[in-house]
N, C-alpha and C positions, 0 to 999 in steps of 0.2 A: 885199218880201223873198221872199215865197212867193206864187206864182200858180198856181192850180189851175183847169183848164178842161175841163169835160165828161168827168170821170174816171169810168170804169166798172171794176168788178172783180167777178168771179163765181168761186165755188169749186164746180165742178160745176154743179148746177141751182140752187144758192143764189146769187142775185144780190144782192151786199152793197152795192156802190156803183152808183148808177143815174144818173150824170151830175152829179157834184159840181162846183160852181163856187164858188170862194172865193179872196179875196185878203187877205193879211196884210201890212200895211205894215211897213217897217223901223222897229225900235224899239217896235213895238206889242205889247201883250199881248192875244192872242186866246184866248178860252175857248170850247171846243166842248162843247155840252151835247146831251143826247138819251138815250133809253132804252137799256137793254142790247140788244146785237145790232143796233144801227142803223148800224154801220159806222165808228164813231169811231176805234177802234184800228186797223182796217184802213187807214183814211185816213192815220194817222200812219206806218204801216209803208210806205205808198206814197211819202210825202214823203221818208222816209229812204232809199228805194231798196231796202228789204228785201223788198218785194212789188212786182211789176211790174204796172201797170194793164193791163187788156185794151184800153182805148181812152182817149183824152184826153191831156192834157199837164200836167205838173207842172214848174214852173221855180222854182229857188231862186237868188236874186240873178242872175236872167237865164239861168241854166244849166239845160238839160234834165237832170233827175235820172237819166234812163236812159242818158246818154251821157258822164257825168263819170268822172274817176278816183276810184275808191272811197275810198282812204285819205285823199286831200286833201279830198274832199267830206265824209266823215264827221267829219273833224277840226273842221268848222264847228259841230258839234252837241254839246250836253250833254243829259243825260237823267236825270230823277228818276223812278225806276220805282215802280209802285204798292206793291209789297211790299218796297221797299228794294233788294232784289237785291244785298246785300252778300256778299262772299266770306267764308264762315265761317272758312276756314283762314288768312286774312290779318288782320293787325292793322288797326285803324281807319285809321292814317296810310297804310298800304299800299293800302287800299281807295280812299282819297281820291286818292292819287298814281298809281293804276293806269295811266291813260293817259300820264301824264308820263314814265313809265319804259319806254315801249314805242314802237316805230316810229321814224321819222325825227325828229331833233331831240330825242331822249329826254334827260332830265336825269340827272346822277349821283345816286346814292341820297341823299346828304346834302342836296343842293339840293331834290330832290323832297320829302324829309321836311319841309324848311323851308316850302315852298309849302303842303304839306298842313296843317301846323300853323297857318299863316296863315289858310287857308280855314276850318279848324275854329273858329278864333277868330271869324271873320266870322259864323258861324252860331250863335255863343253857346256853344261848347264849349271847355273849358280844355285846355291842352297835355297834361295828365296823361292825358286820354282817348286820346291818340294811340296808346299802346302796349297798349290793351285790345283784346279781340276783340269782334266784333259781339254775340255771345251774352251778353256782360257788360253790355250797354246796354239801356235801356228802349226801348219802341217809338218814343217821341218823339225820343230821342237818335239812334236808328238813322235816323230820317227826316232829321234834321239832317246826319248823316254822308253820307247819300245826296245831300243838297243841296250839301254841300261838294264832293263828287266831281263833281257836275254842272257846277260853276262852276270847277273847278280849272284847266282848260286855257283859260280865258277864251273860251268859245264865242260865236259870233255869234247862235246860235239855241238856245234851251233848251226842251225838251219836258217837261211835267209830267203824269204819268199818275196821276190820282186822288191828288193829293198829301196829302190829309188822311184817307184811308181808315184806319180802325182807331185813330184818335186821339180823345182826349176833346175836348170843345168848347174848353177853354182852350188845349190844345196845338195844336189845329187853327188857332185864331186866331193863335197865335205863328208857326206855319209859314206861314200866309197872309201875315202881315205881313213875314216874312223874304223870302218870294218877291217880294213887291211892291218892297221896298226894294232887293234885290239886282238885280232886272231893271232898275230905273230907274238904279241906280248904274253898271251895266255898259253901259247903252244897248243891251241885247240885245233881240232879238225873241223873244217867248215864246208858245208854244202849249200850252194846258192842256186836258186832258180831265177833266171832273168831273161828278158828280151833285149835289155839295154847293152849294146856292144861296148859302150864306154865302161860300164861296170865290169864286164867280162875282162877287159884288158887291164883294169885297175886292181882287181882283187883275185884273179884266178892264178893258180899254179898250173892246174890242168883243166881241160874243157872236155865235156862230153855232149854230143849232139844226139838228141832222140828224135826219131822220125817214124811215125806209124808204129809206135810201141816197141821199137828196137833202138839200141845204140848204134847210130850210123857211123860215127867217128869219135874217137877219143885220143887225146894226146896233150903234150905241153902247150900252154897258151902261145908260146913263141913259135910253134909250128902251125898254128891255126891258119894264118894267112897264106901259107905256102902249100897247104894240102890241095891236091887236085880234085878232091871229092866235090862234085857239082852241087850236091845238096848243101854242104857247108858253105861253099862260095856264094850260092844264091842267098842263103839266110844271113850270113854276116855282112853282106853288102846290100841287103834289102832289095834285091832285084825282082821285078814282077815276072820276068821270064825265066824259066828253068824247070827242073824236074819236080819241084814242090808246087803242087796245084794250089791256086788261090781261088777263093770263093768270089765269084763276080755277080 
C-alpha cells in the first residue's frame, strides 16, 4: 500500500531524513519507533504530501504522492492526532462528522449525525455524548472521539500519532485494543508513531525503527525482541547506556 524509496528531507542545514526505505503492505499495521527528532513525524507528513521530499519516491497504492489530485488523495486517509486536535467550538458529533459534511459527496446534516453516532458507539461512547463539547470530556473520551473521527469516512489508511500519550495505563490499553480491533474490522492499512512499547506489542504486525533519519531495523513484531541490533535493544528496553546518545 505504501512504498518509500530513498527519501531525503532537510530543513536548512538540518538533515532529517537521510534515505528512508520502507514498505507497508495492504491491510498491515506498521508501527514506527525511534527517539524524538529522528524523523518519524516528518516521514508521515511526506507520505501525506504535506511536506515534499528533497529526493526519493513515495507511492501510495502505486501513485506518486507528489503527482496526485490532493482532495481525492487525502480522502484515502484518516488520522488520530497526538493531542486529539478536536475543534473546541464544535460538538462531539460535529467533530466526528467534520469530513463527512465537506467537499464532494458531503452528507446532509442529519445523515452525517447518524454516521457520527454510529462511530461513537463503535469506540464505546454513548449517543448522549454526541451533543457535548470536547471540554466536557475526559482525556480518554477525547481520544475515543478522535478515533471515531479518524474512521468516520471509512479510510483505506489510518495514521496514529502517539495514540496513548497522556492516558493512564488502563485507558491506554483500552485505546490500543480499540485500534487493533477497528483496523482489522475495516481491513485498513495502519501506520502508527509511538514511544510506548506496550502499544507496539498490542497493535503492530511489523515494526520499523528510525534512527538519525534512516530505517535502522524493520521486521515482524514477533522478531523485535530477538534482533541483535544494539540500537533496537537499547530503545525497546529503555536503557540509558548504548549506541543511542542521550542528552544529559
